[in-house]
N, C-alpha and C positions, 0 to 999 in steps of 0.2 A: 893291742894287747901288750902289757909290760913284759919285756923279755926276761927270762929267768937267768940267774947266774949259774955257773958250772956247779954240778952236784947238788943243786937245789931242786927239789921235786917240782914238777909242773903244777900249775894252779888251775883247778876247775872251779866253776861257780855253781852254787846251789841256792835256789830260792825256795824257802819253806812255805808251802801253800796247802798243806794237808790238814790243817786244823779245822775244827768244826765251828769255831767262832761263836761259842755259846753266849759269852758276855756281850758281844757286839750285836748278836741277833741276825747278822747277815755275813756272808762269806767275805772276809777281809781281802782275799786275793782278787775278788771281783770289783772291789771299790775303785772308782775312777778319780784319781787325784791330779793326774797330769795328762789327760787326754786319751788314756787307754787303761785297761785293767791293770791294777797294781802288780800282779804277778808277772805280766808281760813287760811292764815298765822297768821293773828291777832286773829281769832277765836281759833286756836290751842294754841296761846300764853295765851289767857285769861282762858283756861281750867284749868291751874295750880292754878288760884286764885279764881275762881268763882264756884258757885254751879251749875248753868246752863248757857250756852252760846248760844246766838242767833245772827243771822245776819239780820239786819233791811233792808228792801227792799220795792220796790213798788210791788203791786199785780201782775203786768204783768211780773215781773222778776222771780217769784217763780219757775217756771218750768225749769229755766236755772241753778239751783243750784245742786251741788252734794248732793245726798240724805243722805250722812253721816253727813251733817250739818243741823241744825235747823234754819229755816227762821221765821221771824216775819214781815209779810207784814203790811204796814201802814193801820190804821183804822182812823187816823186823816189825812185827805188828803190835798195835795198841801201846806204843811207847811214846807217842807224840813226836816232838822235834828230835828227841834222842834216837828214836827208831829211824827217822828220816835221814839223819846224819850217818848212822851205822849202815843203813841200806846203801847210801851213796859210796861210802868207803869200801864196803864189801864188793861193789861193782867194779871199782878201779883202785886196787890196794896201793899202787905206787904213786898216786896223786895226792896232793894237798887240796883241801876244799875251803874255798871262801864262802861261808854260809851267811845268808841274810834272811831275815823273816819278812813276810809280806805285810807286817803291821808297822813298818817304818816309813811313813809317807814323806818324811822330811829328809830322808837319806839322799846324799848327793855324791857326785863323782869325786869331789875333793876329799870327802870323808873316807871313801873306799881307797883312793890313792894313798892317803896318809897312812892307813893301816898297812898297806902293802909295802910301802917304803920302810916301815919300822918292823917288818916281818923278821923273825928269827927262826929259821927253819929247823934249828937243832932243839928247839923247845917243843913241847906238846902243842902249843897254840900261841897265837898272837891275837889279842883281844882289846877291846875298849873298856875303860872304867865307866860304869853306869853313872850318869849325872844325878840319877834319882837316889841311889843309896851307897855309891862308892865301891860296889862289888863288881867283879868281872861281868861283862855283858855277853853271854854265850851265843846270842842269836845275831851278832855281827862279829864274826870271829874267823880267823884262818886256822883250820884244824889240820895239822901235819899228819903224814901217813902213820907215824908212831901212835897217834891218838886213837887209832882203831883198837889196838890191843888194850890201851888204857881204858877206853870206854867199855869194852867187853869185860875187863876186870872189875870195874865198878858195878856193872850190871850184874855180874855174878855174885856180888856182895849185897845186892838188893837196892842199889842206888840208880835212880833214873833222872836225877837232877843234874843238868848240864853245868849249872853254876857251881854246884858242889864239886864236880869233877875238876873244873878250872881252879877252884880255890885250893884244891889239894894236889895240884900237878905243877910241873915246871912250865911256866908261861911268861910271856911278855905282855904287860898291860900298859896301854897308852891312853892319854887323855885327849879329847877332842877340843879344838879351839872353838868349835861351834856346837856345844852340847845339845842344842835343840834338834840337831840332825839325828840324834839317837832316841828321840821320843817315841815310845811305844804307844800305839793307838788301839786300845782293846775294848772301849766302851763308847756309846753314843756321846757321852760327855767329852771324852778325849777327842772325838771328831771335831767338835766345835772349837776346841783349843788349837788343834792342828790347822784347821781352815783359817783361823784368825792369823796364825803365824804365816801361812802361805800367802794370804791376802796382803799382809804388810810387806813381805818380800817381793811380791809381784809389783806393788806400787813403787818400791824402791828401784827395782830393775827397770821399770818403764821410765822413771825419772832420769836414771843414768843413761838410758838409750837416747832420750830426748836431748840431754846435755851433749852427748857425743855427736849427735846429728847436727846440732847447732855449731859445734866446734869445727866440723868438717865442711861447713858451707861458707 
């Protein structure tokens, strides 16, 4: 876990896995990209960086989770990711939350680490610029404790779009050196693209491993 500086709120991790995955046709949290269900893969990844890690879900999903993982069922209902984030913040008001969506199969530790390094806790949030459209990417974002009241205020005005909240709030936006790690996979077509990228990366890693093995002998 990355140690926090003085007066900087502790960081919890939240994996958003409560969506109904209508466009995909199957639960994205259950997809196996790296040898285990994606919701567990991301939760394990966040353990290195966060004080506590939870998986956000709907109440009816709770019994379907491995007991080794902590779930956080929605208390703000029918609001999608917006409700999942509010529910987490309401449960621990003094914590900041590193939120990642379960539809990011290419996300890696370096991308998480880079975001944390550039965190500005006095802002509402620290987020990535989406490589798709250049707007803030709300589903890989550090939401500071102050953002709870900001989100509630926007909700009271009828806004449930997280991106809209970020665009109209004080935030830090960083760019990824490897924008493919921020790729959202929401459709069967996206799955093929992501698997192609992962396949290329695995071939490259295997080649590097072989080179290092030869150099050490």
